[in-house]
C-alpha positions, -999 to +999 in steps of 0.1 A: +258+668+070+245+697+091+214+706+109+206+720+073+217+691+053+251+708+043+284+691+040+303+722+040+305+729+076+326+716+096+316+719+132+296+686+130+324+670+124+350+685+146+325+678+181+323+645+166+359+645+172+359+659+205+333+633+216+354+605+206+384+625+221+367+625+255+347+594+258+360+573+232+370+538+248+397+530+225+420+560+236+449+546+221+433+543+187+419+573+188+454+590+193+473+571+166+446+582+141+450+616+152+490+613+154+484+603+117+457+628+103+489+649+115+517+629+095+498+616+066+477+653+063+446+666+044+432+698+053+400+713+054+414+745+036+414+724+000+388+697+011+362+710+023+336+690+024+322+663+054+315+639+027+357+634+022+369+644+057+342+609+075+356+583+056+392+598+058+392+599+096+377+566+100+402+553+078+429+564+101+411+549+131+403+516+111+444+512+100+454+532+134+475+501+147+475+481+117+508+482+094+521+511+081+526+494+045+490+492+045+483+528+056+504+537+030+485+516+004+451+531+023+462+571+022+473+568-015+438+553-027+419+577-003+396+603-027+402+629+001+445+629-004+434+623-041+424+660-042+444+674-016+477+664-033+466+655-069+472+621-073+431+618-085+434+621-124+472+627-128+478+621-161+505+595-177+490+590-211+512+597-240+492+624-253+501+644-218+509+681-230+531+684-190+552+668-169+534+642-142+516+660-110+544+657-089+523+669-055+522+635-040+550+617-053+572+647-034+556+647-001+551+604-002+586+604+000+598+636+024+569+640+047+551+606+052+578+580+045+609+580+049+623+622+045+651+641+023+682+629+041+700+594+041+699+586+082+712+558+104+691+536+126+691+558+148+682+586+130+711+605+131+724+615+096+744+587+077+781+603+080+771+633+104+760+661+081+727+661+058+727+639+024+702+635-001+682+603+002+670+609-035+674+633-064+647+657-054+639+664-093+648+631-113+633+604-084+605+627-077+595+627-115+597+592-116+577+582-085+551+605-094+548+592-129+548+554-111+514+565-098+494+582-129+460+568-142+440+569-110+408+584-105+379+590-088+350+563-083+324+570-105+294+584-083+260+569-087+243+578-117+279+583-138+297+570-161+327+591-173+364+574-179+385+609-175+391+633-151+362+615-131+348+641-109+355+643-068+334+612-048+342+604-017+322+571-015+350+547-027+390+549-031+401+558-064+403+538-093+426+529-120+420+537-157+446+521-171+451+545-209+461+571-184+484+551-169+521+559-177+537+524-185+571+532-191+600+523-169+609+540-139+638+545-120+630+548-083+649+554-054+683+537-054+682+527-088+654+504-083+635+499-116+599+497-122+594+474-156+577+489-187+542+476-196+528+475-159+494+479-148+484+511-127+480+483-096+517+469-104+536+503-106+517+515-074+524+485-051+561+486-064+564+521-058+550+517-022+570+486-014+602+506-023+595+532-002+583+504+025+617+486+021+638+515+022+666+518+054+651+551+061+616+545+066+618+528+103+639+558+118+618+582+100+587+573+110+593+561+144+608+592+154+577+611+141+557+589+162+581+593+197+576+631+189+537+627+186+536+606+218+564+613+238+593+635+236+602+664+211+643+651+213+645+612+222+679+600+223+692+583+194+693+551+215+654+556+218+649+561+182+671+529+169+651+505+198+616+517+183+631+512+146+639+482+155+607+474+163+593+486+134+616+469+108+601+437+126+624+406+107+619+392+074+638+402+043+619+431+026+619+430-014+595+455-037+573+427-054+570+398-026+547+396+003+561+418+034+571+405+062+540+410+083+561+425+115+579+448+095+556+484+102+534+468+127+517+500+144+507+476+175+541+468+182+556+501+174+535+518+202+543+496+226+579+502+220+577+540+222+552+539+251+568+515+272+607+525+264+628+530+292+634+569+283+591+574+277+590+561+317+618+577+334+598+607+339+575+587+364+604+577+390+627+614+381+621+649+394+612+672+363+645+691+377+669+661+372+693+667+347+689+636+333+651+645+318+659+686+315+654+678+278+625+651+278+592+655+269+572+683+249+547+713+248+510+702+253+493+713+220+462+734+218+441+702+215+457+681+237+460+703+263+418+712+262+411+667+257+438+666+288+419+690+312+386+681+298+388+643+304+407+646+336+385+667+356+352+643+345+336+675+319+303+666+299+308+680+264+287+678+232+317+695+216+303+724+207+331+758+204+359+736+214+373+738+182+370+776+181+390+777+215+419+753+200+421+782+168+427+810+185+452+790+207+470+782+173+456+752+164+423+747+142+410+710+141+410+698+106+425+729+092+458+725+093+475+755+072+498+731+046+510+698+043+537+703+073+504+699+093+495+724+122+533+727+131+563+714+116+584+683+135+620+699+125+610+737+143+639+750+162+636+762+194+655+797+187+691+800+205+691+760+208+700+729+193+667+716+205+634+705+185+602+721+199+575+711+173+548+726+192+563+757+197+562+768+162+531+777+168+533+794+205+534+830+198+522+858+224+491+860+214+481+823+211+501+820+247+475+845+260+448+828+244+462+793+262+457+810+298+425+825+291+414+789+282+426+779+314+411+806+333+378+804+317+380+767+319+387+774+358+364+803+366+342+808+338+317+783+311+331+770+282+295+774+269+263+757+272+277+724+254+301+715+280+295+717+315+321+711+350+316+695+385+343+712+410+326+704+439+340+675+451+371+694+450+355+720+465+350+699+496+382+685+499+398+721+502+386+730+536+419+719+547+438+717+512+469+709+526+461+675+550+470+640+529+447+628+513+427+661+502+429+686+474+469+693+466+473+655+472+441+649+446+456+674+420+492+663+424+481+628+411+455+641+390+472+664+374+510+660+378+515+619+384+521+629+418+556+649+409+547+680+426+580+694+440+579+710+474+586+741+464+560+742+441+533+729+469+543+751+491+535+781+466+504+765+459+493+762+494+504+803+500+480+814+471+456+790+484+455+806+514+449+840+506+412+830+489+393+852+515+367+838+536+331+836+528+307+813+517+323+798+482+361+802+497+366+764+498+351+764+457+375+792+452+404+774+467+400+744+447+397+765+416+425+783+421+446+755+425+428+739+396+441+774+378+472+777+390+483+740+382+470+738+349+487+771+339+522+758+354+551+750+329+552+718+349+515+708+335+520+726+302+553+708+294+540+669+292+571+646+310 
């Protein structure tokens, strides 16, 4: 709860997210959990209760480096997802007067696992054109009915059968009398036999999706976009898909191959791939890397800067600063997340997901944040100490001095000669005075942080 004992203010939870992101010793786990939150979306817009969000976020942290099949199971039974996508109290009983609620049955396939179109192992369309991976009416309805009968666990002191009120202290539970036990025909004609329990039918439904050939390329590309580049080559995608698929036959209803969907193996393949690492050696202006990288989304731009300069922060007001840049932490506006992974840069064939929230207004707010970071104050909850850089600014262009240090800290040592000369010209223009060196340092930090070379991750 917040300071007033209330559960309906996200501030405390947002602040904890920021301190975890800035100081947690398990940074890869934190980043993967954040990536999964952006894929398996639950939004405070609908689920405005910290009692739901705390276990939801902890769940992602706990399974971030586990197995994707287990992620599918955990999220499906998570009560916050149960509320957000209506799997909770989705009635399959014979006395149901309407069809099964299709929200989760649709998004589970479309956004979280296999996508809309049949894919090759390298992520390209089978046959070169979009072809439906499943019937968007019949299969979705069958998928939804296979996952009926799940409701919230009873809160302490309650003893309701159906429907139950939201309770976030335990996973969803099955009530068999409200499960649709008819036979269901799922993707690629896979049949869930009649007479099964809610858990058996859920297992077969998730297995059917997990064994589908699309899941490797669809999920792998999403994760590459989250961590490395918006436009991975088909070869890069296929290498990661090989890591995702692992070895062994995948058959619904049988024990899943443990190597399939292993997230440690997948993230290792993503981060150590030659395409991910070529920016370490090639110039940003090299044509080979012209379409590499991704625009840093507002929240990661902020964490990058704050971590790089050793900020001390309790997280206060930082979520609001991200909000004005178009990304309000825990508030993705739709199930499609903060921005669409399929957003195409106008006038080009390139994808630029983060540019989906880049407008004239949010661009100015991004520069305003960097200006405040460099020259002002981010509020009483966050403090910065630029003194170590001030001491380097007396002779900023000398070896080991300001520009060298900032080059390594902010640009991975990839600062071009022309850019360095431009920075030196700006630094030299800072007027003499008692605070000259401090202003030189702040000016250099501002100019680098607001540059395209810093804002685009290569």
